[in-house]
C-alpha positions in Angstrom: -53.9 41.1 -3.4 -51.9 44.1 -3.1 -54.0 46.4 -0.7 -54.4 50.1 -1.1 -52.1 51.4 0.4 -49.2 50.0 -1.4 -51.5 50.9 -4.5 -52.0 54.3 -3.0 -47.8 54.5 -2.7 -47.1 53.2 -6.0 -49.6 55.3 -7.6 -48.2 58.5 -6.0 -44.4 56.6 -6.4 -45.3 58.2 -10.3 -46.8 61.1 -10.0 -43.7 63.3 -11.6 -42.0 67.3 -11.5 -43.4 69.3 -12.7 -40.3 71.1 -13.4 -37.9 68.6 -13.6 -40.2 66.0 -15.7 -37.1 63.1 -16.3 -37.6 62.8 -11.8 -40.2 61.4 -10.3 -41.5 63.0 -7.1 -40.7 59.6 -5.2 -36.8 60.4 -6.5 -36.8 64.1 -6.3 -37.0 62.6 -2.7 -40.1 65.1 -1.7 -43.0 62.5 -1.4 -42.7 61.6 2.4 -45.4 59.5 3.3 -48.4 58.5 1.8 -51.1 56.3 3.9 -54.8 54.4 3.6 -57.3 55.8 6.5 -60.5 53.9 6.5 -59.8 52.0 3.6 -61.1 54.9 1.5 -58.9 58.1 1.9 -56.1 58.5 1.0 -53.9 61.0 2.8 -50.2 62.0 0.5 -47.5 63.6 2.7 -44.7 66.7 0.9 -42.2 68.6 1.3 -41.2 71.9 -1.1 -37.5 72.4 -2.4 -37.0 75.4 -0.8 -40.0 77.5 0.8 -42.4 79.3 -1.5 -42.2 77.3 -4.1 -43.6 77.8 -7.4 -44.4 74.3 -7.9 -45.8 72.8 -4.6 -49.5 73.9 -6.3 -48.8 71.6 -9.2 -47.1 68.0 -7.9 -50.7 69.3 -5.0 -52.7 68.7 -8.3 -51.4 65.5 -10.8 -51.1 64.0 -6.7 -55.0 64.6 -6.3 -56.0 63.9 -9.7 -53.9 60.6 -10.3 -54.9 58.9 -6.4 -58.6 60.5 -8.1 -57.8 58.0 -11.7 -56.9 55.4 -10.1 -60.7 55.1 -8.5 -59.4 56.9 -4.7 -62.0 59.5 -4.4 -60.9 61.0 -1.6 -57.4 62.7 -1.0 -55.7 65.0 1.2 -52.1 66.4 0.7 -49.8 67.9 3.2 -46.9 70.1 3.0 -44.4 68.9 5.8 -41.1 71.1 6.4 -40.2 69.8 9.1 -37.5 68.3 8.3 -36.9 70.3 5.4 -35.8 69.3 1.9 -32.3 68.2 1.0 -30.7 67.6 -2.4 -29.0 64.5 -0.8 -32.5 62.6 -1.2 -32.4 63.0 -4.9 -32.2 59.1 -4.9 -29.5 57.9 -6.6 -32.0 56.7 -9.9 -32.8 60.4 -9.8 -28.9 61.6 -9.9 -29.2 59.6 -13.4 -32.2 60.6 -15.2 -31.0 63.9 -13.7 -27.5 63.3 -16.1 -28.8 61.8 -18.5 -31.2 64.8 -19.7 -27.9 67.1 -19.7 -28.5 68.9 -16.4 -25.5 68.1 -13.8 -26.6 66.4 -10.4 -26.3 68.4 -6.8 -23.6 66.6 -5.1 -23.4 66.7 -1.0 -25.8 69.6 0.1 -23.9 72.2 3.3 -24.1 70.5 6.8 -23.6 73.3 9.6 -24.9 73.2 12.7 -25.6 76.3 15.0 -26.4 79.9 13.1 -26.3 80.2 9.4 -23.9 82.3 7.8 -25.1 85.5 5.8 -23.3 85.0 3.0 -24.0 87.9 -0.4 -21.6 86.0 -3.0 -22.9 83.4 -4.9 -22.8 79.7 -3.6 -20.0 78.4 -5.5 -20.2 75.0 -6.8 -17.7 73.3 -9.8 -19.5 70.4 -11.1 -18.8 68.3 -13.5 -20.3 69.4 -17.4 -22.9 67.0 -17.3 -22.0 65.8 -21.2 -18.2 65.3 -21.8 -17.2 64.9 -17.4 -14.4 68.0 -17.7 -14.7 69.7 -14.5 -13.3 72.8 -16.1 -16.7 74.8 -16.2 -17.4 78.1 -14.7 -21.0 79.5 -13.6 -23.2 81.3 -16.0 -26.3 82.4 -14.2 -27.0 81.5 -10.3 -30.9 81.7 -12.0 -31.6 78.6 -14.3 -35.4 78.1 -15.8 -36.4 77.4 -11.5 -34.5 79.3 -8.9 -32.9 75.6 -7.9 -31.1 76.0 -10.9 -27.7 77.5 -11.8 -26.7 77.9 -15.5 -23.2 77.1 -16.1 -21.0 76.5 -19.3 -18.7 73.3 -20.1 -14.7 75.7 -20.8 -14.2 71.7 -22.4 -16.8 71.1 -25.1 -18.3 74.5 -24.4 -21.9 73.4 -24.1 -24.1 75.1 -21.7 -25.8 73.8 -19.4 -27.7 73.5 -15.7 -27.6 72.2 -12.2 -28.8 71.1 -9.7 -28.4 72.9 -6.7 -26.3 71.6 -3.6 -30.1 72.8 -0.8 
């Protein structure tokens, strides 16, 4: 028999990201923990991809709705900020889903210790085109449909694409 905690975790793992629906919250790496207290209250912990992420309210509402529909009447969603989310937490399944949807998956996030320098220029990465694989791409806009994505154009196949930023 499946425990309430296993059932709640399975339901939470299926909730999709509202901005990138090809990803579940688990594949995006924002779903941190699911626990059941006293056999009836579900507490879900999620981490925003960045401070002020507008999708957090929708993620919370979707988690509450799905868990209540699965028979859990008391649901609490907590926001966990430490440690902060990193694009390194996107699962391999999530990276594959991004590529299949025509988005460029992020590379490794920058590693820093100590103070973070202020740089006024755009963060430059050289993502490969998710359509043809060419490394000949150029940045067209630092921001895409959401702040966590940038717009690029492949100079090989001439197709535009979004790149999920390394955070």
